[in-house]
N, C-alpha and C positions, 0 to 999 in steps of 0.2 A: 503493498499500499503505499503511494505518494505522500510525503510528509504535507501536510498544510496546517499544522498546529497554530501558528503564529504568523503574524501578518506578513512574513516573507515568503511564505507558500515556494519554498524553494522543491518541493517536488522531491526529495531525495527518499530514495526505499531503506528508511532506514532496519525495517524488519530485516535486510539482506546483509547489513553491516553497513548500508553507506551513511557517512557521515551529514547529519543537514547543515543547515548555513549556521546553527546554534554550536555544532564541533561535537555532536556525539549521534552514537549509534541509537537503535531503540531502547536497548537493554538499558534498565534502571543504574545510572552511576551516583553515588551519595557520596559527597567531599567531608562531610564531616557532621555529625550529628550530638547533639551536648545543652544544657541548659544554658542560658545568654542573658545577662543581665543590665544589655545596654541597649535594648531597645526601648519606647518609648515606655513611661511610666503605667498607662493600663494594659499593657502588652508584659513587659516583664515583671512587673510586679514585685514581691518580696521574695520569691524562690525563683524563678529565672522562666522564660519564655522556651519550650524545647524546640529549638530552631535544628530543623534539617536543612542543611545547604548540599543543592544539587550540582553536581558537576555540567560544567555548558551553561549557554545563555544565548538569545537570538538576539539581541541588543549587542552593538562592538563599542561601549561607551570607552573614550582615551583614557578618563582617568577614574578606570572603576579600580575599587581597594580590592576587587575580589578578582583580578584577573590570575591571580596562581592556581585556580580550579577550571579553568576555561575549557578543559579535554579531559577524556577518561582515564588519564592516567593519574588524575588526579585525586580520583576516586575509586570505592569500593562496590562491585556490582553486586546488585541484590534484584531478590524475583519480586515481585508485586506481595506476595504472602509475606517476605521478610521484611517488607515496608512496614506492611500494617502492623506487624508485631513490634518494629522499630518505636512506631506510635504508643502503642501500649506501654513499650519498657519506659518510653521517658514521660507519662504520665503515672509510672508506679515510681519514680527518683523525683516526683513534686510539682512536676511542669505546669503552670498555670494554663500553657495552651500549646495544641502542636502549630509551629509556625515552619510554613516550606518557602523557603528562600529560592529564587529564581524556580518556581516548578513549571513553566509554562511550553517548556517542549517535552515535560514528561505527564500533562495535563491528562490525558488518557488512561496512563496507568496509577499517578496519584488519585483519581477517581475512583478507579478499581481496586485498590487500595485501602482507601476510608470507605467503600463499600463492604468490605470482605470484616472490617472492624466496628462497623454500624453497631451500635446497643451494647459494644464494649469497651469505646471510649468514652468518658464521661468529662473531657473539657473542649471549648472551643478551639476548632480549627481556623489559624491564619494565611489567607494565601497570598505571601510577600512578594511582589513581582513590580517589573521596573516599568508597567503601564503601557504596554505596547503592545496589546491583546487583540485577539479576535471576539467577537461577540459571539462566534460560532461555537469557539473553543469554552470559553466561560460558562455557556451552557452546559457544558459535561457536569460542571461541578455544581449547578442548583441545588440547593438540599444537603449539600455535604461540606461546605464551605459555610462558618460562622460571620469570619472577620476579614474582608477584605483591606488589604495595607499595598496600594499600589501608589507607584511613583508618578507624577505628572511634571515631566522636565523640560519640558519646551514646548513657544508655540510656534517661534521662527523656524520655518524649511530648512534656512541655511545654518543654523545653530545644530538642530537636529542631524541634518548629513555632515557635519564636519565634525560632531564631540562622537554622533551615535551611530552614523551609515544609515541613518534612517529619515528620509528627509518627509516621510508620511505620516511623523510621530505623533502630531498634534490630533491628526484623522481618528486615527484609533484611540489614540487614549481618550478623546471626549465619547466615543461612543463606548468603549468598554467601561467608563467610568458610570454613563447611565444608566448599564446594564450591571454593574455590581448594586449600584444604589436598589434596582430594580427587585434584585434578587434577596438582598438583607433587609430593605426598611432602615428606618432610621437608626442612628447609633444608641446601643443601650449596654447599662453597667450594673454589674450585681452590689452588693450591700459595700463591698473592700475596693470598689472603684475600677474594678477589673473592664476591660472592655469584654461583652461576649455576645455584642451583634453590631454590623454594621462598617461602614468605610471609612477609614482614616487616611486622606491623601497626604504622600510627602512631596515635597517641594525644596530642592535643595538650590539655593542662591548661587551664584558663580560670579566670578570676578569680570566685571564688566557688563552683568547681565539682568542688570534691574529691573529696566523695562520691559525686557522678556516675563522677567519674574511677575510683573503687574500685570501682564498678558496672561499668562498662566491662570493669575488668580480671578480675575475677570471672566475667562474661559471656565473655570470652574463652579463659581457662580452663576452665570447664565446657564448652565447645564443642570445643577441639582441646588435643590435647597439648601443655603449652606448650614440652616439651623440641623439637617438631617447629616450631616459627615462632621469630623475634624481635622483640624488642618493639624499636619508637624511640618515648619516650617524650617528647615536646617540651613546653617552655616558653618558646619562641619569640612568643608571643602579644603583639600589639599591639596598641592601639588607636588608631594611624595610620589603616589602614583604613577604621576603622567610620563609616558616614554620621554628621551630623549630630542625625538621627532615630533614631539606633541606639537600642539597649536599654540603659537607665541601668547596671546591674547588671556590665556589660562595659567601662567606660569608667576602666579601670586595669588597670598589669599586675599578671601572678601574685606574688604571694609566694612567698619561699623558703620560708617555712612550709608552703605550698600545695603546691609543687611535691616538697619534700621528702618530705612525709606520703604522696603517692600514689607516690613514687619506692620507700620502704620498703615500700608494699604490695606493689607490683612485686615485687621482690626475694622478701617473704615467700610470694609465690606460687610462688616459681620461674621467674621470668621471666627470662632473661639477653636482653642486648641493648646499647641505645644511648641514653644519658641525655643532656639537653644542659644546658650551663652559662648563667649569666644573661647572659653576654657573647652570647648566641643571639640577645638582645630586641632588634630595630630592624627597618629595613628593606632595611638595607644587602647582606640576602641573597635581595632580590627580585629576578627577571631585568628589565632595561628591555625594556619590551613595543615603545615608540617605537623600536628598533634591531630593523628588519625582516632575519635573517638565514636564508639557506636555501641550506646548503654544495650546492654542485655546480649551482645553478639560477641 
């Protein structure tokens, strides 16, 4: 079967071992699975989010902090059944939720694994993605995912092309966001403030990108009711992960003026959510992918 899971629709026959644009065959590869304390407060809580980092990605962000896990050599192969058992093991370790990181290119297998453990898994499932999604693929997950945690990276086709090789990013991200909110409804929290359902949209402010950031916020507000979602406005961009031949425009950190002006625009639009201080900038919160962690396996 030719793969059309992500907007690239590259047509690779991954079942026969061909690698898609994502860099992966059809076989599941997991790079790391562990309790993670560095997500937003209603995701990580006090015990950590049960993060499952999948190898590969359908975006090519030049500043990606997870570039070390782009290929199958970075991960451990798993069956759908093993993936389901991994979810249960993370719950057993105390995870507040199951947090699926860059899962788009495995959406069909993730859906199958979640269906296998339905009734045995008693914590929310978070779909943590780059926002570059096909509505048709998201519908495979309806009723299986409780919380969507997408990025909304760009409006500018030029920025999207140069930084993520996806000039059509905003078109797909807009439709995906509307579908996610349709599936989950408004955000909901439990008595401890943990997010149990809904959509939290992440946006990373980039150096020189404050006008595009404002346009992203305008697009989100025009697509879904701002009261129904939460915003995570991030200032953690660091050029540490940029390759030597990366774009010169983003070879610095975001200034306080840039971030604060975007934050003020978010507040003016009525967004509530989570805002980062400049102490979040750096590499300290990046997982160590050389440390292979697989609870219960």
